[in-house]
MARVEX-644585 format. One record per residue: x, y, z of N, C-alpha, C in turn; residue in three letters. Coordinates in steps of 0.2 Angstrom, whole numbers, padded with zeros to 4 digits, always signed. Example, Ala and Ser with C-alpha at 12.3 -4.5 7.8 and 13.67 -1.06 7.14 Angstrom:
+0066-0028+0039+0062-0022+0039+0066-0016+0039ALA+0064-0011+0035+0068-0005+0036+0064+0000+0039SER
//
This chain:
+0034+0203+0411+0035+0204+0405+0025+0208+0405MET+0022+0202+0409+0013+0204+0412+0014+0211+0412ALA+0015+0212+0417+0013+0219+0420+0017+0224+0418VAL+0025+0223+0414+0027+0230+0411+0025+0229+0404SER+0022+0226+0401+0021+0227+0393+0015+0224+0390VAL+0012+0218+0392+0005+0215+0389+0000+0219+0394VAL+0000+0219+0400-0005+0223+0403-0007+0232+0401GLY-0002+0232+0399-0001+0240+0397-0003+0241+0389PRO-0003+0235+0385-0004+0233+0379-0009+0233+0378PHE-0012+0227+0382-0021+0228+0383-0025+0234+0386LEU-0023+0238+0390-0027+0242+0393-0029+0249+0387LEU-0022+0249+0383-0021+0255+0379-0024+0253+0374THR-0026+0248+0370-0028+0245+0365-0037+0246+0366ASN-0039+0243+0373-0046+0245+0374-0048+0253+0376ARG-0045+0257+0377-0045+0262+0378-0043+0266+0371LEU-0042+0262+0365-0039+0269+0360-0046+0271+0358LEU-0052+0268+0355-0056+0272+0353-0058+0280+0358PRO-0058+0279+0363-0059+0284+0366-0053+0290+0369LEU-0046+0288+0367-0041+0291+0365-0040+0295+0360LEU-0043+0290+0356-0041+0293+0348-0046+0300+0346GLN-0053+0298+0352-0059+0304+0350-0058+0310+0352LYS-0056+0308+0358-0052+0313+0363-0047+0319+0357THR-0042+0316+0357-0037+0320+0355-0040+0321+0348ALA-0045+0321+0345-0047+0325+0338-0052+0331+0340LYS-0054+0333+0349-0057+0339+0350-0051+0342+0351MET-0056+0351+0350-0052+0355+0350-0048+0356+0357PRO-0043+0358+0357-0040+0361+0361-0039+0353+0367GLY-0038+0346+0365-0036+0340+0369-0027+0339+0370ALA-0027+0338+0374-0019+0336+0373-0021+0329+0380ASP-0020+0323+0374-0018+0317+0377-0012+0314+0377VAL-0010+0310+0383-0006+0307+0383-0003+0301+0385ARG-0002+0297+0384-0002+0289+0388+0006+0289+0390ILE+0005+0287+0400+0013+0285+0403+0013+0279+0405VAL+0019+0277+0402+0022+0272+0403+0028+0272+0408THR+0027+0269+0413+0031+0267+0422+0038+0262+0418CYS+0043+0266+0416+0048+0260+0415+0054+0262+0422SER+0060+0261+0419+0065+0262+0422+0072+0260+0420SER+0078+0263+0424+0085+0263+0420+0085+0259+0423ASN+0083+0252+0425+0086+0246+0426+0092+0243+0420ALA+0087+0242+0414+0091+0238+0409+0096+0242+0406PRO+0099+0248+0408+0106+0253+0407+0111+0249+0414GLN+0107+0248+0420+0110+0247+0425+0113+0238+0425VAL+0109+0235+0426+0109+0228+0426+0111+0225+0420PHE+0108+0225+0413+0111+0222+0407+0116+0225+0404LEU+0121+0222+0400+0128+0223+0398+0125+0224+0390PRO+0129+0229+0388+0126+0232+0382+0128+0224+0375LYS+0131+0221+0376+0129+0216+0372+0124+0211+0373ASP+0120+0213+0380+0114+0208+0381+0112+0205+0377TYR+0110+0199+0376+0105+0194+0369+0100+0195+0371PRO+0096+0202+0371+0088+0201+0372+0085+0198+0365LEU+0078+0193+0364+0078+0188+0362+0069+0190+0359ARG+0068+0198+0359+0062+0201+0358+0057+0200+0351PHE+0061+0197+0347+0059+0194+0341+0059+0185+0341ASP+0058+0183+0347+0056+0178+0346+0050+0174+0350SER+0046+0169+0348+0040+0166+0349+0040+0167+0357PRO+0043+0164+0360+0044+0163+0366+0046+0170+0373SER+0047+0177+0368+0049+0182+0369+0046+0183+0379ALA+0039+0183+0378+0035+0183+0383+0036+0178+0389LEU+0037+0170+0387+0037+0166+0393+0042+0164+0395ALA+0048+0166+0390+0055+0164+0394+0059+0171+0393ALA+0059+0176+0393+0060+0184+0390+0070+0182+0392SER+0069+0180+0396+0079+0180+0400+0083+0176+0396VAL+0087+0178+0392+0090+0173+0389+0096+0169+0392SER+0099+0173+0395+0105+0173+0400+0106+0176+0406THR+0112+0174+0411+0110+0179+0417+0120+0181+0415TYR+0120+0186+0416+0127+0188+0416+0130+0187+0422PRO+0137+0187+0423+0140+0183+0426+0141+0189+0434TRP+0140+0196+0431+0139+0199+0438+0132+0197+0442HIS+0127+0196+0439+0121+0194+0443+0122+0188+0446TRP+0127+0183+0443+0129+0174+0445+0131+0176+0451ARG+0137+0179+0450+0143+0180+0456+0141+0186+0463PHE+0135+0190+0461+0137+0196+0467+0128+0197+0468LEU+0126+0200+0462+0120+0203+0461+0111+0200+0465GLY+0113+0192+0464+0109+0189+0465+0109+0187+0473ARG+0113+0188+0476+0114+0189+0485+0114+0194+0487PHE+0113+0199+0483+0111+0207+0486+0103+0208+0488VAL+0101+0206+0479+0094+0208+0480+0089+0201+0479PHE+0083+0202+0482+0078+0196+0482+0075+0196+0477ALA+0074+0201+0472+0069+0200+0466+0077+0198+0460SER+0072+0197+0453+0078+0194+0449+0076+0204+0443ASP+0082+0204+0447+0082+0212+0442+0085+0209+0435MET+0089+0205+0435+0091+0204+0427+0081+0202+0423ILE+0078+0200+0428+0072+0200+0424+0068+0206+0423LEU+0067+0208+0429+0064+0214+0428+0067+0220+0424TYR+0074+0220+0422+0077+0224+0420+0075+0221+0409SER+0074+0216+0409+0072+0214+0401+0065+0217+0402VAL+0062+0216+0406+0055+0218+0406+0052+0225+0407ALA+0058+0229+0409+0057+0235+0408+0059+0238+0400LYS+0064+0234+0398+0067+0235+0391+0060+0235+0387ALA+0058+0227+0390+0049+0229+0386+0044+0234+0383GLY+0045+0239+0391+0041+0243+0393+0043+0250+0387ALA+0048+0249+0386+0051+0255+0384+0049+0254+0375GLU+0051+0246+0371+0050+0245+0366+0043+0248+0365VAL+0037+0244+0372+0030+0247+0368+0030+0252+0368PHE+0031+0257+0373+0031+0265+0373+0031+0267+0364ALA+0038+0267+0362+0042+0268+0359+0039+0267+0351SER+0035+0259+0353+0033+0258+0345+0025+0261+0346GLN+0021+0262+0352+0016+0263+0351+0017+0271+0347LEU+0019+0276+0352+0023+0283+0349+0022+0282+0340GLN+0027+0277+0338+0026+0276+0331+0020+0274+0327LYS+0017+0269+0332+0010+0271+0326+0007+0274+0330THR+0005+0280+0334+0002+0285+0332+0003+0290+0329LEU+0010+0293+0326+0012+0295+0324+0010+0293+0316ASP+0010+0288+0315+0010+0284+0308-0001+0289+0306GLN-0003+0285+0310-0011+0286+0311-0013+0296+0310SER-0006+0298+0312-0005+0307+0312-0012+0309+0318HIS-0011+0307+0326-0014+0306+0330-0009+0311+0335LEU-0010+0315+0337-0006+0320+0342-0005+0317+0346PRO-0005+0314+0349-0007+0308+0354+0002+0307+0359ILE+0003+0309+0364+0011+0308+0368+0012+0300+0371LEU+0017+0297+0367+0018+0290+0371+0024+0294+0374SER+0024+0293+0382+0030+0295+0388+0032+0290+0391LEU+0037+0290+0393+0043+0284+0395+0042+0287+0403VAL+0044+0283+0407+0045+0288+0412+0049+0284+0419VAL+0054+0286+0420+0059+0284+0425+0056+0288+0432HIS+0055+0284+0438+0054+0288+0443+0059+0289+0449PRO+0064+0285+0446+0070+0286+0450+0069+0281+0457GLY+0073+0278+0460+0076+0274+0465+0070+0275+0473PRO+0064+0270+0471+0060+0270+0479+0056+0265+0481THR+0054+0268+0489+0055+0261+0495+0047+0263+0493ALA+0045+0258+0489+0039+0257+0490+0037+0250+0493THR+0032+0248+0496+0029+0243+0502+0031+0235+0497GLU+0030+0235+0489+0034+0230+0487+0040+0228+0488GLY+0045+0234+0488+0052+0233+0489+0055+0231+0495LEU+0052+0236+0501+0055+0234+0506+0050+0227+0510LEU+0044+0225+0508+0044+0216+0506+0049+0212+0505GLU+0052+0211+0500+0054+0206+0497+0061+0206+0499VAL+0063+0212+0500+0070+0212+0500+0075+0211+0508ASN+0078+0210+0509+0083+0209+0513+0083+0214+0517GLY+0089+0211+0524+0088+0219+0527+0093+0223+0525THR+0098+0222+0521+0104+0228+0517+0099+0232+0512PHE+0094+0230+0508+0092+0233+0503+0085+0239+0506ILE+0083+0235+0512+0079+0240+0516+0081+0245+0520ARG+0088+0244+0521+0088+0250+0526+0094+0256+0520ALA+0097+0252+0515+0099+0259+0511+0089+0261+0507VAL+0086+0259+0507+0080+0261+0504+0076+0267+0508ALA+0075+0264+0515+0074+0270+0521+0077+0274+0520ARG+0084+0273+0519+0087+0281+0520+0089+0286+0513LEU+0088+0279+0508+0091+0286+0502+0087+0287+0499ALA+0080+0282+0496+0075+0281+0492+0070+0287+0494PHE+0069+0288+0487+0061+0294+0488+0054+0289+0491GLN+0049+0292+0493+0043+0288+0496+0039+0287+0488SER+0037+0285+0490+0029+0281+0483+0027+0288+0480ALA+0023+0292+0484+0020+0297+0484+0026+0302+0482GLU+0031+0304+0484+0037+0308+0479+0037+0303+0472GLN+0039+0299+0472+0040+0296+0464+0034+0298+0458ALA+0028+0298+0462+0023+0299+0458+0022+0307+0455ALA+0026+0310+0456+0024+0318+0455+0030+0319+0447SER+0035+0313+0447+0036+0312+0438+0031+0309+0433LEU+0028+0305+0437+0023+0305+0431+0018+0308+0432HIS+0015+0314+0435+0010+0320+0435+0012+0324+0429LEU+0019+0326+0429+0023+0329+0427+0022+0329+0420PHE+0023+0322+0420+0023+0318+0412+0017+0318+0408ALA+0010+0318+0413+0003+0319+0410+0002+0325+0410ALA+0005+0332+0415+0002+0337+0413+0004+0344+0412THR+0012+0342+0411+0015+0347+0408+0014+0352+0405ALA+0015+0357+0405+0014+0361+0399+0021+0362+0394GLU+0028+0361+0398+0032+0361+0393+0034+0353+0388ARG+0031+0348+0392+0031+0342+0389+0027+0345+0381VAL+0020+0347+0381+0017+0346+0376+0021+0352+0370ARG+0023+0358+0372+0026+0363+0372+0033+0360+0367GLN+0037+0354+0370+0041+0353+0363+0041+0344+0365GLN+0035+0342+0360+0037+0335+0362+0040+0330+0358PRO+0045+0335+0354+0051+0331+0350+0056+0328+0357GLU+0058+0332+0362+0062+0332+0367+0060+0325+0372GLN+0054+0325+0371+0052+0320+0378+0050+0313+0374PHE+0048+0313+0367+0044+0306+0363+0052+0302+0362LYS+0050+0298+0362+0057+0292+0363+0062+0295+0366ASN+0061+0296+0372+0066+0298+0378+0063+0294+0383ALA+0068+0294+0389+0067+0292+0395+0069+0298+0399LEU+0062+0298+0402+0059+0305+0405+0060+0302+0413LEU+0067+0304+0416+0070+0304+0423+0069+0310+0426VAL+0070+0310+0436+0068+0313+0439+0072+0321+0438PRO+0069+0328+0438+0070+0334+0438+0067+0335+0431GLY+0064+0332+0426+0062+0333+0421+0066+0331+0416GLY+0070+0327+0417+0077+0330+0411+0074+0320+0408GLN+0078+0321+0403+0078+0316+0396+0084+0313+0396THR+0082+0307+0395+0088+0301+0393+0088+0295+0388MET+0091+0293+0384+0091+0290+0378+0085+0282+0381LYS+0083+0280+0378+0080+0274+0377+0084+0269+0377LEU+0084+0261+0378+0087+0257+0379+0088+0255+0370HIS+0094+0255+0368+0095+0254+0360+0089+0247+0358PRO+0087+0244+0361+0082+0240+0357+0078+0241+0355VAL+0077+0249+0356+0070+0251+0353+0071+0257+0347THR+0077+0255+0345+0080+0258+0339+0080+0249+0334SER+0080+0244+0336+0080+0238+0332+0074+0237+0329ASP+0075+0236+0323+0066+0236+0322+0065+0229+0320GLY+0068+0225+0321+0065+0219+0321+0065+0217+0328LYS+0068+0216+0334+0065+0216+0339+0062+0220+0341GLN+0060+0226+0340+0054+0231+0343+0047+0227+0339ALA+0050+0228+0333+0043+0225+0330+0041+0216+0331GLY+0046+0214+0332+0043+0207+0334+0042+0207+0341GLY+0042+0211+0345+0038+0208+0352+0031+0214+0351LEU+0031+0216+0346+0023+0221+0343+0020+0215+0345TRP+0022+0212+0338+0017+0207+0335+0018+0200+0337ASP+0023+0200+0341+0021+0196+0346+0016+0196+0352THR+0017+0200+0356+0010+0200+0363+0004+0202+0357VAL+0003+0204+0351-0003+0207+0349-0006+0199+0346ASP-0004+0195+0345-0004+0190+0342-0006+0184+0347GLY-0001+0185+0355-0002+0180+0356-0008+0183+0362GLN-0010+0188+0363-0015+0194+0366-0023+0190+0365LEU-0022+0190+0357-0027+0191+0354-0031+0182+0356ASN-0024+0178+0353-0024+0170+0356-0029+0169+0361GLN-0027+0173+0367-0028+0173+0374-0036+0175+0375TYR-0036+0178+0372-0044+0183+0373-0049+0178+0369LEU-0046+0178+0362-0051+0172+0360-0053+0165+0362LYS-0049+0161+0364-0049+0156+0370-0054+0159+0375ALA-0055+0163+0379-0059+0165+0385-0065+0169+0381ASP-0067+0170+0376-0073+0171+0374-0071+0179+0376GLY-0068+0182+0373-0067+0191+0374-0065+0193+0368LEU-0067+0200+0366-0068+0203+0361-0060+0202+0358ALA-0057+0203+0351-0050+0204+0350-0050+0211+0352PRO-0043+0212+0351-0037+0218+0350-0041+0222+0343LEU-0041+0229+0345-0043+0232+0338-0038+0233+0335GLN-0037+0236+0329-0032+0238+0323-0030+0244+0327GLY-0022+0245+0326-0019+0251+0331-0019+0256+0325TRP
//
């Protein structure tokens, strides 16, 4: 959650004055791109009990491990893909709530969510076993290839011309979109995660003698 949600939350908040100022300039096209994944749809059952509205959402984000992970997945993947999936669902919540906040402020800023697809990153090759490494080298795209979708999200004219197609959607390879995880439409969970991150971040910033988050 620290990498997928808390970090982007803090960085975006710190850059918000610049983003707001730039968005009001003639001809400006301001976009915020969040890197997510289709992992929540792949690894989490439809009825998986996310608890983003809990105060422990950041410290203990995984409520339970599905049977398919306990009896199969954990022997295939070196990384905790359930934890990863929950974090990426959180990233989608952040991006969708951010778009809602920007729209309420009447700012023409796009908050976009990208699933770059299976990618043979250095980290993936380093932590996983022989089987996953072999599959990744044979079938996955390179990190450089994966970056092209982020560039599309950040620069493509079609995205600005058709914002309703790309807002509150998961941008996938080929420039297509799919639905975000259903939790993004759960007002209690989505709002709860936003408030939890905002509140706990301010506590940490205060404890370290740093400036608090500014209002969104």
